[in-house]
N, C-alpha and C positions, 0 to 999 in steps of 0.2 A: 607570073602564074602561081596559083596557090591552091591547095586542096580545099574543097568545101568544108571538110571537117575542121581544119585549122581556122577557117574564116568564121565558123559558128562557135568559137570559144566564147564563153561567158553569156551566150544568147540563151534565153529561157524558151525551151522548144516544147510544144504540145505533141507534135506528130511528125514523122518523117516517112515519105513514100519514095523509095529508090535508094541508090548508093550515095554515101557521103564522101567516098574517095575520088569523086569526079574532080577534074582539074578546072579551075576558074580563071579566066584571063582578065576579067573586069567586072565590077559591080555597077549596076544602073537602076535608078528608080523611074527614069524617063524611058518609056518603051521605044521612043523614036531614036534613042542613042545606042540601042542594042547591036552588039557585034558578035561575031562567032565566039563561042565559049563563055559567054557572059552569064552572070548571075543577076536575075531580075527580081527586084524587091517591090512588091505590090503595096504601095502606101495610099491610105485613104486621105487625099488632100481636100482643101477648102473648095476647090473647083472641080477636080476629077478624082475618080477612084481608080487606082492602078489595077484593082482586080478586074476591071473591064478590059485590060490590055494584056492579060497573061498570055492569051492564045497568039496574039500578034507578036509578042516578045519571043515566044518559042519559035515561030515561023522565021523570025529574022536572026536566030542563032543562040538564044538563051539555052543553056544546058541544065539550069537549076532555077527554081522559083521559090522565093520566101513570101508567105502570104498569111493573112489573118483567118481566111477560110479557104479550104481546098476547093478547086473547081470541080464541077460535077463530072467533067470529062478529063481523065488523066491520060496523058500522052506517054507512051512507052519510051524508055530511054532518057526521060527527063526526071530529075529529082525535085520533089516538092517538100518544102519544110513549112509546117504551120506553127505560127507564134501568136502570142496575145496582141502584141503591138509591133507592127512592121517598122514604124519610125525609130522606136527604141532599139529594135534588133539592128536596124541599118547603122546606127551609130556605133554599136559595138563591132559590127562586121567591117565597117570602114576603118576603124582603128586597127583591127586584126590584119586587114588586107595591107595596110601601109606600115605594119610592124610596130604598132603602138608608138607613134612618133612623139606624143606628148610626154612620154616617160624619159625622153632624151633631152627635154627642154625644161627651163624654169618658167612655167606658164602661169601668167596671172590674168584673171578675168575681172573686168570692170562692169558692174551693173548699177542701174538707177535710172530715173527718168531723164535728167539733165546731167551733162558733164562727162558722159562715157567717152565720147570721141576725144574731147580735150585731154582728159586724164590719160587715156591709153596712148594717144599720139605724142603727148609731152614726155611720157615715160619712155617711149621708143626713142624720141630725140635726145633725152638726158642720157640714156645708156649708150646711145651712138657716140655722143660727145665724150662719154667716159672711156671709149675705146673698145667696147664690146660689139660683137655681131648680134644683131637684134632683129626680131620679127614683129609685125604688126598686122592684126586683123581688125579693120575699123570700117565705119560707115563711108569714110572719105576714100580710103584706099588699102590695099594689102601690100605689105613690104616683106620681102624675103631679103634681109639684110639691105643691100643697096638696090635691089631689083623691084621695080614697082608694077603692081597688077591692079586693074580696075576692080572696084568693089561693086557688088550688085545688091547685097543685103547687109544690114547691121551685123547679124550673125549669119554666115553662110550655112548651106546645108552641110550635114556631117561628112559627106564624102569630100566636098570641097575643103572643109576645115582640115581634115586629115591629109589630103593631098598636099595642102600648102604646108602644114607642119611637117610632113615628110621631106618636102623641098628644103625647109629650114634645117632639118637634120643633115641633108647632103651638103648644104652651104656652111655648115659648122656653126649655126646660130645657137647662142647659149640661152638668151632671154627672149620671151615672146609676150606681148600684151594684146589682149583681145577684148573687144566689146562683147558683152553677153546681154542680149535683149530678152525681154519677157516672151516674145514669140519663139525665139531660139530655145529657151528653157522649156516652155510648154510643149514644143514640138520635138523634144529630146535630142536636139542637134548637138548638145554638149556632153551627152552621156558617154561614158567610157574614156573621157579625157582626164588626165591627171593634172590637177592645178596645184601650184605651190601657194597660190594666194587668191583671195577674192576681195574686191573693194566695192562698198556701197556708197554712192554719192548722195542720193536723195530720192524722194518719191512724191509725185504730184499727179494731177489729172492728165491722163494720156492712155491711148489704146483701149478705151472702154467700149469701143465698137467691137473689139475682139474678146476682151476679157469679161465684159458685161458689168462687173462691179469692181469697186476700188479694192475691196477685200481680196478678191480673186487675183487681181493684179499684184497686190502686195504679197500674197502667198506663193505666187509663182516665182517672184523674185527670191523669196525666202528659201525656196526649194534648192536654189543654187548653193546657198551657204550650208543648208542641211547636208548636202552631198560632199562637202569639203572633208578631207582626212585629217586626222590628228597631226599630220606632219605639216599641214598647210597653215596660213594665217588668214584670219578675217579681219578686215579693217573697215569700220563703218563710221559714218558721220552721225554723231549723237545729237547735233542740233536739230536733226530730223527725227521726230518721234518714232519713226519706223526703224531707225538705226538699231535700237536695241532688240527690236523684233527679230531682225535678221540673225542676231546672235543666240536666240533662245535654245536652239537644238543643235547647233553646230558642234562638231568635234574639234574644229580648228582652234589654234591659239587666237585669243580675242584681243583686238586693239581698237581704240576709239580715237576720233579726231573732231575738233569743234573750234568755233570762234566764240561761242557764247557759254557753253556748258563746261564743267570739268572733264578733262579727257587726257589720254596718254600723249596725244600731240595737240598742241594748242597754238593758235595764232591770233595776233591782234593787228589790225590795220592802222598803221601810223600816218600814211599818206596815200591818197587816192586821186589820181589825175590822168589825163589822156596820155601822158608820157609813161605811165605804169603805176605800180604799187610798191610802197615801202612797207614791209611786213616784219613783225617780230614773231619768229617761229620758235616756240619754246623759249630759250633764253638768247637766241641770236637774231640779229637783224639781216634782212635780205631784200634786195631790190629786184623787181622783176618787170619786164616790159608788158606783161599781162595786165589787163585792166578790169577793175570792178570787184565787188564783194564776192560774187559767185567764183571768180578766179582766185580769190583768197583761199576759198575751200579746195579748189582744184590744185592749187600749189601746195597746200598742206597735205592733201592726199598723196601727191607726188613725192614730197619730202619723206613722209612716213613709209611709203612703199620701198623707196630706194634704201632707206636705212634698214628696213626689215629684210631686204634682199642682200644686205651686207656691205653697202657703200659707206665710206667714211663721211661723217656729218659735215665736215668742213668742205669736202669735195662736192657733196650734194648741193650745199648752199652756193658754191662757186658756179656750179653747173646750172642751177635754176636762174641765176642772174643773166645767163646767156641763152635762155630759151626763147624761141620766136612763137608768135601766136599761130594757131591752127587755122587753115583755110576755112573761111566762112564763119569763124567764131570770133566775134567783136574785131572784124578786120576792118581797118579804116584808112581813109585817105583825106588830106586836106588840100583843097584847091588854092590856086593863087589868090582867089577872092576871099580865102580864109573860111570857106564853107567846109565843114567836116561831115563826111559821109561814112556811116557805119553800116556794114553788112553782117547780119548775124542769123544763125539757123533757128533762132527762137521760134518754135512752132507749137508751143504749149503755153497755157495761161501763166504758169509759174515762171517759165523761161522768159517770156515777153516782159512780165512784171520785173524780173530781176535786171534785164537789160535796161528798161526804161528808168528804173530807180537808180541804177548805176550812172547813167548819163545825167539824170537830174541832180545827183549828189556832186557831180564834177562841174556842171555848168553854173554860170554866174546868175542865171535867171533873166539876164538882159537880152538873151537871144531866143529865137524860136527853136522848138524841138518838133520836127516834121516827121511823122511816122508813116511809112508805107508798109501795109501788112494785109494778108489775106489768110484763108484757111484752105487746106487740101480737100478735094472731093473724095467720096467713097471712104471716108475715115470718120472717126468720132465727131458727130455733129454737135453733141452737148457742149463741147468746149467753144463753139463759135461765138455765141453771145458773150461769153466770159472774156474772150480775146477782144471783142469789140468794146466791152466795158473798160478793160484795162488800158487799151490804146488810147481811147477817147478821154479817159481820166487823167492819164499821166503824160500826155503830149499836149503841146499848144496847138498843133494842127495835125489831122489825121487823113490819110488817103487810103481807103479800103479798096483792094483790088484782088485780082485773081492770084492764086498760088499755083498749085497743080490741080485744076478742076476734075481731071480724069473723066469719068463717064457722066458726072453731074453737070447741070446747067450752072455757069458762073453766077448768073443773077439770083439763083436760089440760095447759093452759098452766101452771097453778099447780103441777102435779106436776113439770114440767120445771124450773121455778124452784127448787122445794124440793130437787131433786136436788143442788144446789150447796151446801147447808148442811152445815157440818162438825159432828160430834156435840156438841162443846163449845158450839155456838151454838144447839142445838135449843130450849133454854128461853127464848131471846130472841124466838122467832118465833110469830106468830099468822097464820092464814090466814082472811081475810074476803072472799069472793068479790065481794060487792056493794061497789063502789068508794065510794059515798056512806056506807055503813054503816062501811067501813074508815076513812074520814076522821073520821067521828063518833067511832069508837072511839079513834083516836089523840088527839082533843081531850079525851075523857073520861079518858084515861090521863095526860094531861100535867098536871104540876104547875107552880106559878110557877117561872119561869126556864128551864123545859124548852124544847127546840127540836123542832118537827115539820117534816120534809121530806116533801113530797108530789112524787114524781118521775115523769116519763115522758110527761106530756101538755102541761105548760106553758101555752102560749098557746091550745090547742085549746079550743073551746067546745062540744064534742060528744063522745059516746061511740058508737062504731060496733059494733053487735051484730047479727049474722045479716042483713047487707045494709042495716040501717036505721041512721040517725043520730038520736041523741036528745040533746037539750040537756044539756050537762054542762060545767061550768066549775069546775076545782079551786079556783081562787082565791076565787070567789064562795061556794063551799060551805064552805070552811074558815073564811072570814070569818063566815058565818052561824052556824056551830057555836060559834065562839069568843065571838060576841056572846051566845049563848044561856047560855053558862057564866057571863057577867057578871051574869045576872038573879037 
């Protein structure tokens, strides 16, 4: 229980009607979750406007309301607080309600189009192996030291973030690594958090259904670095031209990493094979079980971050060599018939290109590279032909299929993907709408030493069709079909 006055600390307020010494037992922005003595925050969402549910929230127990415009009818005994932006206010109130938990952690945020999950998850793994109590907020899962929770968003809402950071405080967690998505930044979910560091991985075509233009998408990412304090560090990939943009207005200490440009942290790929990578990081060699050029960047970001957080260089290199790949990120198996199946979350043109180029750089070209890929529904449609072009150009065979069609018709999505195929690649392409059947077809087409890439869903264990989620795990399904071929 907390006083409303204390909860409103740092919130920019336009008007207050009623007493601020009222005691609040919980904060909610979903009117269906309101209990006795709750504070209801009316947030204008993409689907619903919380202002339409203020009366309902009061009827079910709300003693105070935070909103952007006061209702015409004010109920006696209820405190109303008017603010410019309810989402931003919610972030500060969530932090206050849970006693500013980020201030008791060494919190590092990872942002960028690709690599967020891998970098955050591997940092969690590395610091655990170093003997620390560690937290993780990622697309794949949430970890409070050794306790795992299911993740629902790349960056959860601000109440959920602060609740888990508070749990980490209770558990004695010292370091926490979290993915910071463009949606999360734009919707103020990370406002009020105290970050010790920020990492920028790269920027490519994604989420333009939400942000509308690439410039807006880039500027939202930049806003995260603009908000870092002078006590924090900003670590950016300068092989991406947007890396230096992220540093333009930040107060944080500036550090760079790269494979191609001059940088504070530099890496060179000495060997690249399905067994892993041999890298030269600054002046030291390190072997990692992670695979591909994109993972060379991820390893470099991890190395730099660990060093900036105070770990010894030799210890960091030793720990990197012991890291295991993240679920659904270039996760692969080899069947008894020597067919290699790779499952990867690549769902953007840049990520798909990186994975396919990595496989092509490793393979001998005597084997087929069969790619199974689709695109999600109700998302940025402009990337679909680009995905089709990349898959059909860089694979020897392609099977286009459903991803998560959501409310869209799968055949419409597939037509958009097919629009990117150049005439010389038509013969390479099959379209199999049912994803399970598409994976089965790839396994049946594969010969010994061939490589199958199943892209787009990675760690996801469901397929979303017409508002329903059905159990679906790419890795388990390809495993099952490869076993059947052995019989």
